[in-house]
N, C-alpha and C positions, 0 to 999 in steps of 0.2 A: 710697844707691841707685846701682846700678849703672846707666851710660848705655847707650844701645843700641849702641855701637859697644864698650865691655867689654863686654857680656855676648856678644858675636860676633853679634849678630844685624843684620843690614843694613839698610838703609833702605825697600827694597822687601818685606823679609817681615816689616815693623813693621805691625800690624793699626791701619787707620785708625780715627779714632774723631773725632766733632767736638764740641767742647766750648763753655758758652756762658756768658758773665756775665749776671746778673741783679741788679737793686735799685736803691735809689734816689740819684737824681743825688749826686756829690760824695762817694760811699763810699768808693772806693778802687778802684772796681774797672780800669780803666786800669793804676794802679799795679801790682796784681795782677799785670794780665797780662804788663807790663815785668819782676816777677821771676822770672814762672815761663817768661818766652822770650826775654827780652834784648832785645824787640822794643816801640818805643812807638807806640801803634796812634792816638796822636793824628795823623792826616797832614794835617791841612787847616791851613791857618793861622789860622783862625778858632777852631778848638779850642786850639791853641797859645796865642794869647792869648788865652781866655776863660779855660784852664783847666780845660776841660770835652769830653767826648766831645757830638757833635754827630753823626753819623754813624758806619758800623760800622767796626771795626775789625777787622782779621786777624794773626794770627800762628800758630806752632806750637813746638812742642816735642815732643821723645823723649823717654819714662819707660819703663824694662823692657822690655817687646816690644810696646808702644804707642806710634803716631804720633798726639799730640794737635793737631786743627786746632784754635785758638780764635777766636771772634767775638765780640770785644767790644762789648757794646751799649750805647747812650746811656741815663742814668737820666733823663733831665728829662721831664716829663709831657709836652713839645710834640713829643717825638722818639719817641713810643711807636710810630708807623707803622714806623720805624725798629728798633727793638725784636723788633717783630713779627715783620720780615724776618727777622732774624738768629735767631734764636729757633727759628724752623720747622722747621730741619732736623735740630738737634742731637741728640747721643746723651746726654750728661751735661749739667746745667745745676751753675752755682755760685751759689749764692746770696748776694749779698755785700750784709753790714752793718756800718757802721761802729761800736765800741765806743762812742766815744764821742756819737752820736747815738739809735742803738737802730734799732728798727723803726719804717720812716717810708711816707706816704702812697703810693709808688710801689714799697717794698718787696712792699707787700700785692699791687698788679696786677699787679708783676712775676710774683709767687708765683701768682697769677690764670690770668695768660695763659700760665705754663707748663702749669699744671695744663689749661687747656682744648685746649692741643696736644697732650694726649698725652704727654709727656716723663714717663718712669718713673724715669730714674735722678739722683742727683745727691748732691751735699754745700753745705755751709754754713760762709760763710767769715766769721768777725767780724774785720775790719781795726781799724788802729790801736789795738793792742792795748800798744803801747807809751805810750798816752796815759791808760790806764785800769787799777787794780789789780784783783787775782783775784776780788775781791767783787763788780765792777760788769762784770766779764767773766761769771761766774756768774749774774749777774741778767740779763744782756742773752742769755747762752743759755736762761735761762729764760722770756724773753718770746718767745722764736723758738721753743720747743718747743709753745707755745700756739698762736703763729701756725700752726706747718705741721699742728699736729693735723687727719689726715686729710686729709692730701695725698701726693702722692709720696714730698715729703721728711720725713715723719712719722718713720723711724727713721733719716735720714741723719746720717752724722758730723758735728760741729759743731768748727770747728776756728779757733784765733785765731792770728790771724799779723800781720806788722808788716810793713807796706810800706816803710816806712823802713829799717829795720835789718834786714830780710829772715829774720827768725824765724819760724818756723814753715812757710816753703816746702818744706823737704825733707818736713815731716810732710802736708803736703797734697798733695807730689806722689804719695806712697804712697798714702794716702788715695784719689786718682784711679785709681789703679792697682789698686787692691781694687774700687772700684767698677766700671772695666772691665771687670774679668776675671767679674764676674756678668751682663755682659751677653751673650746668647746671640748666635752668629754668624747673622746675617740670610740667609734662603734668598735665593739669587743672581737678581737680576730682569733678563732681560735688554734691558730697554728702556730706553733712554737718556732721563734729565730732570735738567734744572740750570736753575733758577730763577735769572736775573740780579739781581743786588745791583748790580753796578755796568759800566758802560762808557766807556771812553777810549781815548786813540788814542796812537799808540807809533811816532815817526818811523820809515821804512825798512818797517814793519811792517806798518801799518792800524787797523784796528779790533779792538781785545780787551775780550771780556767775561770776569765774573769771578762765580762764584757756589760752591755745595755741591753737586757729585752727589748726588740724589735716587737715583737707581738707574743701574742699566746701565753703559757706560762708553763712554769716548770717546776716539779717536785721528787723529794726522795724515793727513788725506785722507781722513777719514769726510765724508757727507754727513748735515748735520743738520737740522731743520725750525724755523723762527723763528716762533714763536708769541706772538699768534694772530693774526699777517699772513698765517701759512701759506705761509711762501716758502720754498723750497730753500737751502742754504747750504754754502759748502765750508768744510771745518776747514784752516787751514794749519799748523798747530801747537798742541801744550797743554803747559802747564807748571803743576807742583805745587810751592809756595811757591818760585819765582822761580827753580825748574830746569826744563831742557825734560827732558820724558819721554814715553816713547811711548805711555802712555794715561794716563787718570784714570778711578778705579773708583769706587764708591759710597763715600759718607762722608768723601770727601777736596774741599779745596780744590782748584777746578781755576781756569785763566785759559786761554782760548781765544782764539787770532786767526783771525777769521773773513776769508774771502774774498769780495770784490763786492759790500760792504753799506759804508756809510757810519755813522758816530758818532749822528749825527742821526736814523736810521733804527731805533736800537733804543733800549730805556728800561729801566728797574730795573721789573722786574713780568713783561716779557716771559719767555720760556722758549727752551730749546732743547729738541729732543728727537729720538728716530728717527721719519724720517719717515713719515707714514701714519698715525701710532697713535693721536694725540690730536685731538677736534676743538673749537674753542670753540666755548660755548656761554652762552647769556643767563638759563639755568635750570637748576639743579639740585635734586634732592630729597635734605633731610638731616634726620639728628637733632640739633637744637637743647638748651642750658639758658641759663635765668640763671642768672645770678652769684646765689649767695645773699648778697653784699654789696650788689647793687645797688638802687637807693633806688626805683628804680621799677620796675612789671612791664613785657614785652614784649607788645606790643599786634599784634592781627592790622591787616597793612597796613602797619606802622609803615616806617619809611623809615629806613636804618642805613648804618653802613660795614663793610663785608666784610675784611677783612684774612686773606689766604692765600698763603705763600710769602712771595716778595718783592710781590705784587698786591694793590692796594686798587683798590675797586670800590664803588659805591653800588649798595643793595639794600634790596630789599622785601618783608616776610614778609607771608606766606600761611600762617595758622595753620590746627588745627584746632579752636581755639579762640578765644575773644574776646581771653583773655589768659592770659600765662604768669609765674606770679608767683616772685620769688626764690625761687631753690635747686629749682626744678621743669625739666622736661624735656619734651619733645615734639616730633613731626615737622613739618618746613615745608617749605611750596613756596618756592623761593626767585628772585626773579624779577632778576636782574642789570641793570644801568643799561648797560655794556659788556659784551662777549663777550670771558672767561678761559678759562682752559683750567684745569679740578676734577676729580681722579679718585675712584674709589669708595674711602671711606677716608679721606681727605685733610681734616687739620683746619683749623679755622678760626677768626677773633675775629672777633667783632660789637662795634660802638662807637657810642656814640650820638651825636647832634649838637652835642653838649656836650665832645665828647672825654672819655669815660667809658668804660671797655671795662664791658659791660651782657652780655656772655654771649658764647658762641662753640658750636662742636660740629664734627661730621662727616659728611663726604657719604656717602650711600649708594644715589645714583645722580647718575652726573656726566655724563650726555646722556639726560633723559627725552623729550627733544623736545619737540612741541607734544601729544601724547597726553592728552587731559584723565584726570587720577586721580580715580575717582569714590569710591574709599576709602583717604586717605591714609594713615592709620593701618594700615590690613592691608598697602597696598603696600610703604612703607615699614619695618615690621617685618619684612616678607619681603626687600625688599632690600637692608637691614640685617644680617641674620643671620649669624652668626659660620660657620653650615654650608654648602658652595658650590653643594649641591644645591639647597638653599632659596631662595639667591639667582637661580639660574638658573630655576626654578621660577617667580619671582616675577616674571622679567622674560616667562617666553614666556605667562604671565597676559595680560601687557600689549601684547604683538607676536606675529609668527608663528614668529620664529625667531631664532636667536643667530648672529653672526659674529664671524669673529676682531677683528675691529674692539671691538665690545662687552667682550671678555675684559678688558684691564686697565681703560680706563676706567668701565666700567657695571657690571663685578663684579669687579674687585681682584684678577684671577688673570692668569697669564702664558697663553700660548695654549696651550701643551703642556700646562698644568693644565687648563684648560679643555677641550681637546679629551680630554683624561683622563676629566675627570669625566661629561663629555657622554656618551661610549662606554659609559662603566658606565650612565647612565640609558636606555638601548637597549630594557633591559628590564627596570627601575628604577623605585622611586618618589624622590620623589614625583609626576612628569611623565615618560612616554615620550615619546623623541625618536627621529629618524630625522634621517641624515646625507642630504643633496641631494647628489650630486656634481656637478651641473651648478651650483650654486650656490658650494658650498662651505661652505653653513649649516647647521644644523641647525635643524630643524623639529619642534614638537610633534605626535603624530599628533591632538590634538584640534584644532588649526589646520588640520592639513591634510584632515582629517574637513571641518571647514568651507567650506574654501576649493572642495573638491571637490562640496561641492552648493551653491553659489554656481556653480560652474561648468557644472552640470547645468543648473539655471535657466537660467542664458543661453543654453545651445547647443537648450533645449527652445525659447527663443522664436524661436532665430534659423533653425533649422530649418524652426517653422513660418511662418517670414516668407519663406523661399527654397523653401517647398513648391513641385513637390512632391519636392526634393532631399532624402535621407533619411541623407547624408556630407555633411562639411564638410574643406575642408584643415586640415590641424592649425595649420599656422601662422596662417590666419586666427583660427580658435577663440584663439590664444594672445595674438594683436594685440587683440581683442574683451576680452580679461580683464583689460589692462593697468591697468587703474584700480584693479583688486582690491588689498584687503591680503594682503603679501604674492604679489604676482602673478610674482616671479622664480620662485616652487616652483609655477606653471603645470603646465608640463612632466611634474613630478613628480605632481602630483594626476593629471593624465590618464594615467599609466602604472599609477595605483595604481586609477582605475577600470576600466581597462581588464582588468588582472588581476581584481578584484571581480567582470567581469560587466556591470557597468553601462552600459559604453558599449563599442564593439566598432572594432575600426581594420584597414582595409583599405590597403597600400599608406601614403599620407601622407595618407589621408581617416580621419575620426574620424566616432562617429556613437550614437545613442542605442540603446541596444539591444532595447528594449522597442518602437521605431519602425522598426524592420528587418523585410522579410518572409522570412517562414520557407522554408527551401529545405530541398527532400528531397536525399538522400544523392546519388541520380544529378546531382540541378541544380548540387550544391557541384562535384560532381566535373568536372562539364563546366565551369564557369568558371573553377575552379582549371587547366584546359587553356588554355583560350581567352586568360582576361585575358595571363597572361604571354607570348604570345604579342604581342599590342600591344604590352605594352610593351617586348617587348624590340625591335621597330622602330620607334621614336621616332617617327623623320621619315615612314617608309613603310610604317603597318601596313597588315595585310590586309584587303581588303572583308569585308563581313557574309559577301559567296558564298564567298568564300575560306576562311572560317571553318567555314561550315555542313558543307562539303567534310571538313575537319579533324577531323570526328568521325562515325563512326555510331551512338552511344549515344543521340543524339537528333534529331528531325526537323526540319527548316529554322526550321518556325513556332514551334515551342519555343524553341528558341536563339535568335530573334530577341524572343520575348518575355523571355528574360533579360537579353539587351543592354540590350531597353528600361529592366529595372529598374538596371542599371549606370550608363546615363544620367539615369535619376530621380534616383539615389543621388549621382551627381557621381563616380561613378570612373569613368567616361566621358562623353568629349561628342562627342555627333554633330554632324559638320561636314554632311554630306548623309545622303540616307537609305542609302546602301552604305556611308558611311566615318565611324567613330567613331576619335578620341585620347585617349590618357590626358591627365588635365591637366598632367602633366610635360611629355610630348612636345608638347604646343600651345602651351606657354611657352618650351619651346627653339627652337621654329620660330620663334616672335613677338620673340624677344630677337633671332634670326639676320635678319629684318625690319627691325628698327628699327637694326642695324648697316650693312645694306645702305644703306638711308634717309641715313645718314649719309654715305654715299661718293657717293651718288647722288641726287640730290632727284627725279629721276623714274625709273621700272623698268618694263621690258618683262614679261611673263610668264614668256619664256625666261628672263632673267635671274634671277627670281626661284627659278626652276626648277634653276637652276645655282649660285646661291649657297646655296641650301637643301641643296641635293643631293639634290633629289625626281625622280620621275618626274611625264609628263603627266597621268596619272589622277589622281595625289594633287594638282598644284600647282594643276589647274582648280577642282575643288571647293572647295579651301581658300583659292585667291582669292575666289572668291565670297561665301564666308563673314566670310572680311576684310573685302569690301565693305560687306554688310550688317550688320555690327557696327562700321563705321566705323574700323577701323583702317587703310585704304587707302580712298583716292576714284581710281576707275577714271575715267579721260579719254581716250576711244578705243581706243591699243593701250600705252596705258603708264598707270602707276599712281603715285599721290603718297601720302605719309603723311598718315592720316586723325588726327583730334583725339582718338580713341582708344587711339591705338599706345603 
């Protein structure tokens, strides 16, 4: 078989794939990796002394147009955690069985784990073939066919090799390349994610972490987020199989040199990710399966150990039924003892207190929050659906809107894909959505209407409490709704109600349409003339007498009635019998007064007039109004700040 260099393909053009070994202890996995790569992955002194793998080992080799990153996992039952950490991200599994031993307990358990983790491609290798004859090889192969029946390895090639002589290694490489060619190119996901499997320090460089890049890419100078600590860190440099590289992409092994963090502050099970995308959680919704080989069923409220990526956490099952029998599947609400990051579609393993693999599953909602799920079966079936629209519709039944941050962790979508799908749902099914430009979220029309009804009820109660006012400041209404579910969409709900005619808006004031006084065409025309005159002179509005003189369309007494209506509904505030300000203008002067008192604790009327750029006919009634409302306190010829200022 041609090497990459012989075929004219450079290392940067090679397609990266991760290959992981699996199998019983002492069945020749590490020796096989040495024959493939020339690297002894047993790096720890104890591993070399005992001749068995204890922790994960890493190596690589190039063949045809592929660069295979190899993860060598330990086979002993006490090191299943390390095995799961190594197998979590692999593209191709190599199930290793010694010809002189045959299928053993960890052979079956590793196969179960690979199946639960959703691995889809692999080969089977019979090692130590130099110790057995052809008939024995055939018997072992026949036994393996029975064991892998119904699994992803059912049609996988079975290859005999010898770690001692190297026989069959080239055939194995060719078989791996054939399997690799069947793996479709994965769609590029921009979000970077790397589960940490090793942490160490290098002299002169500081802290280095290694792992297999799940998605996205990372480059020197990037900012990444350490999870679950939610701490921002800077990447000093990146290496791939011992070589400095400008960036490391998905399905590649990477060593990342981090600035500003000590080795003791990071551990296996932590993750590096694009900042701001993922949120640690202690609860996920998932589809789980009880292994058909499990000795006991899974129970509601049972405590197990969950393995996901390189992390391990204690979990309590909340099932839709009392028992989940071996071979059965169901949906579960998983409560985690510690916060970790789990995303939609991510696979995990469940192990019992007796260190037996009993099941596993996939996440259907990686951040359900504290919301109660009334029908877990219905909610999870929608959340785990293959159709993007169905997943979004399921989420929008639980909450008012979908944000960019929901896309990756909760929906398994890129932000771009989520936006495109949501845009197509503005007129389609299964749910109609509207884009809220203020928040950037997409809200369902159903939730927007619910929010609008709640807003109308609140507004009706508040206007009744503040009678005779019929209009309230929009900012006040928004503030009163801050406890509503979906409160960030209240401005959008107000706009929708104004458009539908259920609310009216005058300037920055809003009110219930059915509680407004009906005006004639002439009255409306007069108000449309007079109110802008007051608003245009925020500091020194015209007096009521000046307003009477501004139009001959109505007599002074009728104009005075219109002004009283404006005072009642809050669009004007009466300071005296002959002067009214808009709420905005009055607040502007109040702000100026506050600033004046910050400079001088005592001020005269003339100083207020000059500082606020007013006339005497305006400042005298306004000062008396402020005195009455305790914004100022008069003491002879001077005033000080009042308790209500």
